[in-house]
TIRO-2110 file (N, C-alpha, C; in Angstrom, 1 decimal):
// TIRO-2110
-18.8, -6.7, 32.0, N, 1, A
-20.1, -6.0, 31.8, CA, 1, A
-20.6, -5.3, 33.1, C, 1, A
-20.0, -5.7, 34.2, N, 2, A
-20.5, -5.1, 35.4, CA, 2, A
-20.2, -3.6, 35.5, C, 2, A
-19.3, -3.1, 34.6, N, 3, A
-19.0, -1.7, 34.6, CA, 3, A
-19.9, -0.9, 33.6, C, 3, A
-20.9, -1.5, 33.1, N, 4, A
-21.8, -0.9, 32.1, CA, 4, A
-23.2, -1.1, 32.5, C, 4, A
-24.1, -0.2, 32.0, N, 5, A
-25.5, -0.3, 32.1, CA, 5, A
-26.1, -0.1, 30.8, C, 5, A
-27.2, -0.8, 30.6, N, 6, A
-27.9, -0.8, 29.2, CA, 6, A
-28.5, 0.6, 29.0, C, 6, A
-28.1, 1.1, 27.8, N, 7, A
-28.7, 2.4, 27.3, CA, 7, A
-29.8, 2.2, 26.4, C, 7, A
-29.8, 2.9, 25.3, N, 8, A
-30.9, 2.9, 24.4, CA, 8, A
-30.8, 1.7, 23.3, C, 8, A
-31.9, 1.3, 22.7, N, 9, A
-31.9, 0.4, 21.6, CA, 9, A
-32.3, 1.2, 20.4, C, 9, A
-31.6, 1.0, 19.3, N, 10, A
-32.0, 1.6, 18.0, CA, 10, A
-32.4, 0.4, 17.0, C, 10, A
-33.7, 0.3, 16.7, N, 11, A
-34.1, -0.7, 15.8, CA, 11, A
-34.4, -0.2, 14.4, C, 11, A
-34.1, -1.0, 13.4, N, 12, A
-34.5, -0.7, 12.1, CA, 12, A
-36.0, -0.9, 12.0, C, 12, A
-36.7, 0.2, 11.5, N, 13, A
-38.1, 0.1, 11.5, CA, 13, A
-38.6, -0.7, 10.2, C, 13, A
-39.7, -1.4, 10.4, N, 14, A
-40.3, -2.1, 9.3, CA, 14, A
-41.1, -1.1, 8.4, C, 14, A
-40.9, -1.2, 7.1, N, 15, A
-41.6, -0.4, 6.2, CA, 15, A
-42.5, -1.2, 5.3, C, 15, A
-43.6, -0.6, 4.9, N, 16, A
-44.6, -1.3, 4.1, CA, 16, A
-44.0, -1.7, 2.7, C, 16, A
-43.1, -0.9, 2.1, N, 17, A
-42.6, -1.2, 0.8, CA, 17, A
-41.4, -2.1, 0.9, C, 17, A
-40.9, -2.5, 2.1, N, 18, A
-39.8, -3.4, 2.2, CA, 18, A
-40.2, -4.8, 2.6, C, 18, A
-41.5, -5.1, 2.6, N, 19, A
-42.0, -6.5, 2.8, CA, 19, A
-41.6, -7.3, 1.7, C, 19, A
-40.8, -8.4, 2.0, N, 20, A
-40.2, -9.2, 0.9, CA, 20, A
-41.1, -10.2, 0.2, C, 20, A
-42.4, -9.9, 0.0, N, 21, A
-43.3, -10.7, -0.7, CA, 21, A
-43.6, -10.2, -2.1, C, 21, A
-43.4, -11.0, -3.1, N, 22, A
-43.7, -10.5, -4.5, CA, 22, A
-45.2, -10.3, -4.8, C, 22, A
-45.5, -9.4, -5.6, N, 23, A
-46.8, -9.2, -6.1, CA, 23, A
-47.8, -8.8, -5.0, C, 23, A
-47.4, -8.0, -4.1, N, 24, A
-48.3, -7.5, -3.0, CA, 24, A
-49.4, -6.7, -3.6, C, 24, A
-50.7, -6.9, -3.2, N, 25, A
-51.7, -6.0, -3.7, CA, 25, A
-51.6, -4.6, -3.1, C, 25, A
-52.2, -3.6, -3.8, N, 26, A
-52.1, -2.2, -3.3, CA, 26, A
-52.8, -2.0, -2.0, C, 26, A
-54.0, -2.6, -1.8, N, 27, A
-54.8, -2.4, -0.6, CA, 27, A
-54.8, -3.6, 0.2, C, 27, A
-53.8, -3.7, 1.1, N, 28, A
-53.8, -4.9, 2.0, CA, 28, A
-53.7, -4.3, 3.5, C, 28, A
-54.2, -5.1, 4.4, N, 29, A
-54.1, -4.7, 5.8, CA, 29, A
-52.8, -5.2, 6.4, C, 29, A
-52.0, -4.4, 7.0, N, 30, A
-50.7, -4.7, 7.5, CA, 30, A
-50.8, -4.7, 9.0, C, 30, A
-50.7, -5.9, 9.6, N, 31, A
-50.8, -6.1, 11.1, CA, 31, A
-49.3, -6.2, 11.6, C, 31, A
-48.8, -5.2, 12.3, N, 32, A
-47.5, -5.3, 12.8, CA, 32, A
-47.6, -5.7, 14.3, C, 32, A
-47.1, -6.8, 14.6, N, 33, A
-47.3, -7.4, 15.9, CA, 33, A
-46.0, -7.2, 16.8, C, 33, A
-46.2, -6.7, 18.0, N, 34, A
-45.1, -6.5, 18.9, CA, 34, A
-45.2, -7.5, 20.0, C, 34, A
-44.2, -7.7, 20.8, N, 35, A
-44.2, -8.6, 21.9, CA, 35, A
-45.3, -8.4, 22.9, C, 35, A
-45.7, -7.2, 23.2, N, 36, A
-46.7, -6.9, 24.2, CA, 36, A
-48.1, -6.8, 23.6, C, 36, A
-48.3, -7.0, 22.3, N, 37, A
-49.6, -6.9, 21.7, CA, 37, A
-50.6, -8.0, 22.2, C, 37, A
-51.8, -7.6, 22.4, N, 38, A
-52.8, -8.6, 22.8, CA, 38, A
-53.4, -9.3, 21.6, C, 38, A
-53.5, -10.6, 21.6, N, 39, A
-54.0, -11.3, 20.5, CA, 39, A
-55.5, -11.0, 20.2, C, 39, A
-56.2, -10.8, 21.3, N, 40, A
-57.7, -10.5, 21.1, CA, 40, A
-57.9, -9.2, 20.4, C, 40, A
-57.1, -8.2, 20.7, N, 41, A
-57.1, -6.9, 20.0, CA, 41, A
-56.7, -7.0, 18.6, C, 41, A
-55.7, -7.7, 18.3, N, 42, A
-55.2, -7.9, 16.9, CA, 42, A
-56.2, -8.7, 16.1, C, 42, A
-56.7, -9.8, 16.6, N, 43, A
-57.7, -10.6, 15.9, CA, 43, A
-59.0, -9.9, 15.7, C, 43, A
-59.5, -9.1, 16.6, N, 44, A
-60.8, -8.4, 16.5, CA, 44, A
-60.6, -7.3, 15.4, C, 44, A
-59.5, -6.6, 15.4, N, 45, A
-59.3, -5.6, 14.4, CA, 45, A
-59.2, -6.1, 13.0, C, 45, A
-58.4, -7.2, 12.8, N, 46, A
-58.3, -7.8, 11.5, CA, 46, A
-59.6, -8.5, 11.1, C, 46, A
-60.3, -9.1, 12.0, N, 47, A
-61.6, -9.7, 11.7, CA, 47, A
-62.6, -8.7, 11.2, C, 47, A
-62.7, -7.5, 11.9, N, 48, A
-63.6, -6.5, 11.5, CA, 48, A
-63.4, -6.0, 10.1, C, 48, A
-62.1, -5.8, 9.8, N, 49, A
-61.8, -5.3, 8.4, CA, 49, A
-62.1, -6.3, 7.4, C, 49, A
-61.8, -7.6, 7.6, N, 50, A
-62.2, -8.7, 6.7, CA, 50, A
-63.7, -8.9, 6.6, C, 50, A
-64.4, -8.8, 7.7, N, 51, A
-65.9, -8.9, 7.6, CA, 51, A
-66.5, -7.8, 6.8, C, 51, A
-66.0, -6.6, 6.9, N, 52, A
-66.5, -5.4, 6.2, CA, 52, A
-66.1, -5.5, 4.7, C, 52, A
-65.3, -6.5, 4.3, N, 53, A
-64.8, -6.6, 2.9, CA, 53, A
-64.0, -5.4, 2.4, C, 53, A
-63.4, -4.7, 3.4, N, 54, A
-62.5, -3.6, 3.0, CA, 54, A
-61.3, -4.0, 2.3, C, 54, A
-60.8, -5.2, 2.6, N, 55, A
-59.7, -5.8, 1.9, CA, 55, A
-59.9, -7.4, 1.9, C, 55, A
-59.2, -8.0, 1.1, N, 56, A
-59.2, -9.5, 1.1, CA, 56, A
-57.8, -10.1, 1.4, C, 56, A
-56.9, -9.2, 1.7, N, 57, A
-55.5, -9.6, 2.0, CA, 57, A
-55.0, -9.0, 3.3, C, 57, A
-54.4, -9.8, 4.1, N, 58, A
-53.8, -9.4, 5.4, CA, 58, A
-52.3, -9.9, 5.4, C, 58, A
-51.4, -9.0, 5.8, N, 59, A
-50.0, -9.3, 6.0, CA, 59, A
-49.7, -9.2, 7.5, C, 59, A
-49.3, -10.3, 8.1, N, 60, A
-48.9, -10.2, 9.6, CA, 60, A
-47.4, -10.2, 9.6, C, 60, A
-46.9, -9.2, 10.4, N, 61, A
-45.4, -9.1, 10.5, CA, 61, A
-45.0, -9.0, 12.0, C, 61, A
-43.9, -9.6, 12.4, N, 62, A
-43.4, -9.5, 13.7, CA, 62, A
-42.0, -9.9, 13.8, C, 62, A
-41.3, -9.4, 14.9, N, 63, A
-39.9, -9.7, 15.0, CA, 63, A
-39.6, -10.2, 16.4, C, 63, A
-38.6, -11.1, 16.5, N, 64, A
-38.1, -11.6, 17.8, CA, 64, A
-39.2, -12.4, 18.6, C, 64, A
-39.5, -11.9, 19.8, N, 65, A
-40.4, -12.7, 20.6, CA, 65, A
-41.9, -12.6, 20.1, C, 65, A
-42.2, -11.7, 19.1, N, 66, A
-43.5, -11.6, 18.6, CA, 66, A
-43.8, -12.6, 17.5, C, 66, A
-42.8, -13.4, 17.1, N, 67, A
-43.0, -14.3, 15.9, CA, 67, A
-44.0, -15.4, 16.2, C, 67, A
-44.0, -16.0, 17.4, N, 68, A
-45.0, -17.0, 17.8, CA, 68, A
-46.4, -16.4, 17.8, C, 68, A
-46.5, -15.2, 18.2, N, 69, A
-47.8, -14.5, 18.2, CA, 69, A
-48.3, -14.2, 16.8, C, 69, A
-47.4, -13.9, 15.9, N, 70, A
-47.8, -13.7, 14.5, CA, 70, A
-48.3, -14.9, 13.9, C, 70, A
-47.6, -16.0, 14.1, N, 71, A
-48.0, -17.3, 13.6, CA, 71, A
-49.4, -17.7, 14.1, C, 71, A
-49.6, -17.6, 15.4, N, 72, A
-50.9, -17.9, 16.0, CA, 72, A
-52.0, -17.1, 15.4, C, 72, A
-51.8, -15.8, 15.4, N, 73, A
-52.9, -14.9, 14.8, CA, 73, A
-53.2, -15.3, 13.4, C, 73, A
-52.1, -15.5, 12.6, N, 74, A
-52.3, -15.9, 11.2, CA, 74, A
-53.1, -17.2, 11.0, C, 74, A
-52.8, -18.2, 11.8, N, 75, A
-53.5, -19.5, 11.7, CA, 75, A
-54.9, -19.3, 12.2, C, 75, A
-55.2, -18.6, 13.2, N, 76, A
-56.6, -18.4, 13.7, CA, 76, A
-57.4, -17.7, 12.6, C, 76, A
-56.8, -16.6, 12.0, N, 77, A
-57.6, -15.9, 11.0, CA, 77, A
-57.8, -16.7, 9.8, C, 77, A
-56.7, -17.5, 9.4, N, 78, A
-56.8, -18.3, 8.2, CA, 78, A
-58.0, -19.3, 8.3, C, 78, A
-58.1, -19.9, 9.5, N, 79, A
-59.2, -20.9, 9.7, CA, 79, A
-60.6, -20.2, 9.8, C, 79, A
-60.6, -19.1, 10.4, N, 80, A
-61.9, -18.4, 10.6, CA, 80, A
-62.5, -17.9, 9.3, C, 80, A
-61.7, -17.4, 8.4, N, 81, A
-62.2, -16.8, 7.2, CA, 81, A
-61.9, -17.7, 6.0, C, 81, A
-61.4, -18.9, 6.1, N, 82, A
-61.0, -19.8, 5.0, CA, 82, A
-60.2, -19.0, 4.0, C, 82, A
-59.1, -18.4, 4.4, N, 83, A
-58.2, -17.7, 3.5, CA, 83, A
-57.3, -18.8, 2.9, C, 83, A
-57.5, -19.0, 1.6, N, 84, A
-56.9, -20.1, 0.9, CA, 84, A
-55.4, -19.9, 0.5, C, 84, A
-54.9, -18.7, 0.3, N, 85, A
-53.6, -18.5, -0.2, CA, 85, A
-52.7, -17.9, 0.9, C, 85, A
-51.5, -18.4, 0.9, N, 86, A
-50.5, -17.9, 2.0, CA, 86, A
-49.1, -17.9, 1.4, C, 86, A
-48.4, -16.8, 1.8, N, 87, A
-47.0, -16.7, 1.5, CA, 87, A
-46.3, -16.3, 2.8, C, 87, A
-45.3, -17.1, 3.2, N, 88, A
-44.5, -16.9, 4.4, CA, 88, A
-43.1, -16.6, 4.1, C, 88, A
-42.6, -15.5, 4.6, N, 89, A
-41.2, -15.1, 4.4, CA, 89, A
-40.5, -14.8, 5.7, C, 89, A
-39.2, -15.2, 5.8, N, 90, A
-38.4, -14.9, 7.0, CA, 90, A
-37.3, -14.0, 6.6, C, 90, A
-37.0, -13.0, 7.4, N, 91, A
-35.9, -12.1, 7.1, CA, 91, A
-35.3, -11.7, 8.5, C, 91, A
-34.4, -10.7, 8.4, N, 92, A
-33.8, -10.2, 9.7, CA, 92, A
-33.9, -8.7, 9.7, C, 92, A
-33.8, -8.1, 10.8, N, 93, A
-33.7, -6.6, 11.0, CA, 93, A
-32.6, -6.3, 11.9, C, 93, A
-31.9, -5.2, 11.7, N, 94, A
-30.8, -4.8, 12.6, CA, 94, A
-31.2, -4.1, 13.8, C, 94, A
-30.6, -4.4, 14.9, N, 95, A
-30.8, -3.7, 16.2, CA, 95, A
-29.4, -3.3, 16.8, C, 95, A
-29.3, -2.1, 17.2, N, 96, A
-28.1, -1.7, 17.9, CA, 96, A
-28.4, -1.4, 19.4, C, 96, A
-27.6, -2.1, 20.2, N, 97, A
-27.8, -1.9, 21.7, CA, 97, A
-26.6, -1.1, 22.2, C, 97, A
-26.9, 0.0, 22.9, N, 98, A
-25.9, 0.9, 23.5, CA, 98, A
-25.7, 0.6, 24.9, C, 98, A
-24.5, 0.3, 25.4, N, 99, A
-24.1, 0.1, 26.8, CA, 99, A
-23.3, 1.2, 27.2, C, 99, A
-23.8, 1.9, 28.2, N, 100, A
-23.1, 3.1, 28.7, CA, 100, A
-22.2, 2.7, 29.9, C, 100, A
-21.0, 3.4, 30.0, N, 101, A
-20.1, 3.0, 31.1, CA, 101, A
-20.5, 3.6, 32.4, C, 101, A
-20.3, 2.9, 33.5, N, 102, A
-20.5, 3.4, 34.9, CA, 102, A
-19.3, 4.2, 35.4, C, 102, A
-18.1, 3.8, 34.9, N, 103, A
-16.9, 4.5, 35.3, CA, 103, A
-16.3, 5.4, 34.3, C, 103, A
-15.6, 6.5, 34.7, N, 104, A
-15.0, 7.4, 33.8, CA, 104, A
-13.8, 6.7, 33.1, C, 104, A
-13.6, 7.1, 31.9, N, 105, A
-12.5, 6.6, 31.1, CA, 105, A
-12.9, 5.4, 30.2, C, 105, A
-14.1, 4.9, 30.4, N, 106, A
-14.5, 3.8, 29.5, CA, 106, A
-15.4, 4.3, 28.4, C, 106, A
-15.4, 3.6, 27.3, N, 107, A
-16.1, 4.1, 26.1, CA, 107, A
-17.5, 3.3, 26.1, C, 107, A
-18.4, 3.9, 25.4, N, 108, A
-19.7, 3.3, 25.1, CA, 108, A
-19.5, 2.1, 24.2, C, 108, A
-20.2, 1.0, 24.5, N, 109, A
-20.1, -0.2, 23.7, CA, 109, A
-21.4, -0.3, 22.9, C, 109, A
-21.2, -0.5, 21.6, N, 110, A
-22.4, -0.7, 20.7, CA, 110, A
-22.4, -2.1, 20.2, C, 110, A
-23.5, -2.8, 20.5, N, 111, A
-23.6, -4.2, 20.1, CA, 111, A
-24.7, -4.3, 18.9, C, 111, A
-24.2, -4.8, 17.8, N, 112, A
-25.1, -4.9, 16.6, CA, 112, A
-25.6, -6.3, 16.5, C, 112, A
-26.9, -6.5, 16.5, N, 113, A
-27.5, -7.8, 16.4, CA, 113, A
-28.5, -7.9, 15.2, C, 113, A
-28.7, -9.1, 14.7, N, 114, A
-29.7, -9.3, 13.7, CA, 114, A
-30.9, -10.1, 14.4, C, 114, A
-32.1, -9.6, 14.3, N, 115, A
-33.2, -10.2, 14.9, CA, 115, A
-34.1, -10.8, 13.8, C, 115, A
-34.6, -12.1, 14.0, N, 116, A
-35.4, -12.6, 12.9, CA, 116, A
-36.8, -11.9, 12.8, C, 116, A
-37.3, -11.8, 11.6, N, 117, A
-38.6, -11.2, 11.3, CA, 117, A
-39.4, -12.2, 10.4, C, 117, A
-40.7, -12.3, 10.7, N, 118, A
-41.6, -13.1, 9.9, CA, 118, A
-42.6, -12.2, 9.2, C, 118, A
-43.0, -12.5, 8.0, N, 119, A
-44.1, -11.9, 7.3, CA, 119, A
-45.0, -13.0, 6.7, C, 119, A
-46.3, -13.0, 7.1, N, 120, A
-47.2, -14.0, 6.6, CA, 120, A
-48.3, -13.2, 5.8, C, 120, A
-48.4, -13.5, 4.5, N, 121, A
-49.5, -12.9, 3.7, CA, 121, A
-50.6, -14.0, 3.6, C, 121, A
-51.8, -13.6, 4.0, N, 122, A
-53.0, -14.4, 3.8, CA, 122, A
-54.0, -13.7, 2.9, C, 122, A
-54.6, -14.4, 1.9, N, 123, A
-55.5, -13.8, 1.0, CA, 123, A
-56.6, -14.8, 0.6, C, 123, A
-57.8, -14.3, 0.3, N, 124, A
-58.9, -15.1, -0.2, CA, 124, A
-58.8, -15.1, -1.7, C, 124, A
-58.1, -14.1, -2.3, N, 125, A
-57.9, -14.1, -3.8, CA, 125, A
-56.6, -14.7, -4.1, C, 125, A
-56.6, -15.3, -5.3, N, 126, A
-55.3, -16.0, -5.8, CA, 126, A
-54.2, -15.0, -5.9, C, 126, A
-53.0, -15.5, -5.5, N, 127, A
-51.8, -14.6, -5.6, CA, 127, A
-51.1, -14.8, -6.9, C, 127, A
-50.6, -13.7, -7.5, N, 128, A
-50.1, -13.8, -8.9, CA, 128, A
-48.9, -14.7, -9.0, C, 128, A
-47.9, -14.5, -8.1, N, 129, A
-46.6, -15.3, -8.2, CA, 129, A
-46.7, -16.5, -7.3, C, 129, A
-47.1, -17.6, -8.0, N, 130, A
-47.3, -18.9, -7.2, CA, 130, A
-46.0, -19.7, -7.2, C, 130, A
-44.9, -19.2, -7.8, N, 131, A
-43.7, -19.9, -7.8, CA, 131, A
-42.7, -19.4, -6.8, C, 131, A
-43.1, -18.3, -6.1, N, 132, A
-42.2, -17.8, -5.1, CA, 132, A
-42.0, -18.7, -3.9, C, 132, A
-40.9, -18.6, -3.2, N, 133, A
-40.6, -19.5, -2.0, CA, 133, A
-41.6, -19.0, -0.9, C, 133, A
-42.1, -20.0, -0.2, N, 134, A
-43.0, -19.7, 0.9, CA, 134, A
-44.5, -19.7, 0.5, C, 134, A
-44.8, -20.0, -0.7, N, 135, A
-46.2, -20.0, -1.2, CA, 135, A
-46.8, -21.3, -0.9, C, 135, A
-48.1, -21.3, -0.4, N, 136, A
-48.9, -22.5, -0.1, CA, 136, A
-50.3, -22.1, -0.2, C, 136, A
-51.1, -23.2, -0.5, N, 137, A
-52.6, -23.0, -0.5, CA, 137, A
-53.2, -24.1, 0.4, C, 137, A
-54.5, -23.8, 0.7, N, 138, A
-55.2, -24.9, 1.5, CA, 138, A
-55.6, -26.0, 0.6, C, 138, A
-55.9, -25.8, -0.7, N, 139, A
-56.3, -26.8, -1.6, CA, 139, A
-55.1, -27.6, -2.1, C, 139, A
-54.2, -27.0, -2.7, N, 140, A
-53.1, -27.6, -3.5, CA, 140, A
-52.0, -28.1, -2.6, C, 140, A
-52.0, -29.3, -2.2, N, 141, A
-50.9, -29.9, -1.5, CA, 141, A
-49.9, -30.5, -2.6, C, 141, A
-49.4, -29.7, -3.5, N, 142, A
-48.7, -30.2, -4.6, CA, 142, A
-47.4, -31.0, -4.2, C, 142, A
-46.8, -30.6, -3.1, N, 143, A
-45.6, -31.3, -2.6, CA, 143, A
-45.9, -32.7, -2.2, C, 143, A
-47.0, -32.8, -1.5, N, 144, A
-47.4, -34.1, -1.0, CA, 144, A
-48.0, -35.0, -2.1, C, 144, A
-48.7, -34.4, -3.1, N, 145, A
-49.2, -35.2, -4.2, CA, 145, A
-48.1, -35.7, -5.0, C, 145, A
-47.1, -35.0, -5.3, N, 146, A
-46.0, -35.5, -6.1, CA, 146, A
-45.1, -36.5, -5.4, C, 146, A
-45.2, -36.6, -4.1, N, 147, A
-44.4, -37.5, -3.4, CA, 147, A
-45.2, -38.6, -2.7, C, 147, A
-46.3, -39.0, -3.3, N, 148, A
-47.1, -40.0, -2.7, CA, 148, A
-46.4, -41.4, -2.6, C, 148, A
-45.6, -41.7, -3.6, N, 149, A
-45.0, -43.0, -3.6, CA, 149, A
-43.9, -43.0, -2.4, C, 149, A
-43.3, -41.9, -2.2, N, 150, A
-42.3, -41.8, -1.1, CA, 150, A
-43.1, -41.9, 0.2, C, 150, A
-44.2, -41.3, 0.4, N, 151, A
-45.0, -41.4, 1.6, CA, 151, A
-45.5, -42.8, 1.8, C, 151, A
-46.0, -43.5, 0.8, N, 152, A
-46.4, -44.9, 1.0, CA, 152, A
-45.3, -45.8, 1.4, C, 152, A
-44.1, -45.6, 0.8, N, 153, A
-43.0, -46.4, 1.1, CA, 153, A
-42.6, -46.2, 2.6, C, 153, A
-42.6, -44.9, 3.1, N, 154, A
-42.2, -44.6, 4.5, CA, 154, A
-43.3, -45.2, 5.4, C, 154, A
-44.6, -45.1, 5.0, N, 155, A
-45.7, -45.6, 5.8, CA, 155, A
-45.6, -47.1, 6.0, C, 155, A
-45.2, -47.8, 5.0, N, 156, A
-45.0, -49.2, 5.1, CA, 156, A
-43.9, -49.6, 6.0, C, 156, A
-42.9, -48.8, 6.0, N, 157, A
-41.7, -49.1, 6.9, CA, 157, A
-42.1, -48.8, 8.4, C, 157, A
-42.9, -47.8, 8.6, N, 158, A
-43.3, -47.4, 10.0, CA, 158, A
-44.3, -48.4, 10.6, C, 158, A
-45.1, -49.1, 9.8, N, 159, A
-46.1, -50.0, 10.4, CA, 159, A
-45.5, -51.3, 10.9, C, 159, A
-44.2, -51.6, 10.6, N, 160, A
-43.6, -52.8, 11.1, CA, 160, A
-43.5, -52.8, 12.6, C, 160, A
-43.9, -53.9, 13.2, N, 161, A
-43.8, -53.9, 14.7, CA, 161, A
-42.4, -54.3, 15.1, C, 161, A
-41.8, -53.6, 16.0, N, 162, A
-40.4, -53.8, 16.3, CA, 162, A
-40.1, -55.2, 17.1, C, 162, A
-40.9, -55.6, 18.0, N, 163, A
-40.7, -56.8, 18.8, CA, 163, A
-41.7, -57.8, 18.5, C, 163, A
-41.9, -58.3, 17.3, N, 164, A
-42.9, -59.2, 16.9, CA, 164, A
-42.6, -60.6, 17.4, C, 164, A
-41.4, -61.0, 17.4, N, 165, A
-41.0, -62.4, 17.8, CA, 165, A
-40.5, -62.4, 19.2, C, 165, A
-41.1, -63.2, 20.0, N, 166, A
-40.7, -63.3, 21.4, CA, 166, A
-40.0, -64.6, 21.6, C, 166, A
-39.0, -64.5, 22.4, N, 167, A
-38.3, -65.8, 22.7, CA, 167, A
-38.7, -66.2, 24.1, C, 167, A
-38.9, -67.5, 24.2, N, 168, A
-39.3, -68.1, 25.5, CA, 168, A
-38.1, -68.7, 26.1, C, 168, A
-37.6, -68.1, 27.2, N, 169, A
-36.4, -68.6, 27.9, CA, 169, A
-36.7, -69.9, 28.6, C, 169, A
-37.9, -70.1, 29.1, N, 170, A
-38.1, -71.4, 29.8, CA, 170, A
-38.0, -72.6, 28.9, C, 170, A
-38.2, -72.5, 27.6, N, 171, A
-38.1, -73.7, 26.7, CA, 171, A
-36.7, -73.9, 26.3, C, 171, A
-35.8, -73.0, 26.5, N, 172, A
-34.4, -73.1, 26.1, CA, 172, A
-33.7, -74.0, 27.1, C, 172, A
-33.0, -75.0, 26.5, N, 173, A
-32.2, -75.9, 27.4, CA, 173, A
-30.8, -75.4, 27.6, C, 173, A
-30.4, -75.4, 28.9, N, 174, A
-29.1, -75.0, 29.2, CA, 174, A
-28.3, -76.2, 29.6, C, 174, A
-27.2, -76.4, 29.0, N, 175, A
-26.4, -77.6, 29.3, CA, 175, A
-25.1, -77.1, 30.0, C, 175, A
-24.7, -78.0, 30.9, N, 176, A
-23.5, -77.7, 31.7, CA, 176, A
-22.4, -78.7, 31.3, C, 176, A
-21.2, -78.3, 31.3, N, 177, A
-20.1, -79.2, 30.9, CA, 177, A
-19.4, -79.7, 32.2, C, 177, A
END
């Protein structure tokens, strides 16, 4: 690779109609987060629109290094506005990296990669498709409610103390032959 330098990157653009969440409302705020986006700017913009009641649904999207920022922004906004309904989806997008040759006679190398993308829908209004993967609410912890016996069983096992019985070496008799 010492004979090449990095050229352009061609990324597949995210489109509003390709968000993989079922039953998206018509009027939602779509926050596309980039790696260099400032969280304060993102949160103040989304907060202003939710406070004006222009919409009750926000979709946060980001790829690659922006995923952690998307999650942080979504969690902060969810707590601030008590947004009860959430759908989280993970997908991939294609990126082509072009490496140009430094020497004559070499060809351009094209590297195709798949970069992870996250979409988080937050809404104060109930979502129509509650059976889709990635759906959760603040109220309904249905997974944990149905598995209470499993949780109790695991909790009982975890509370056992590992070194409860101590042996006292000084009381043990050592006999020599």
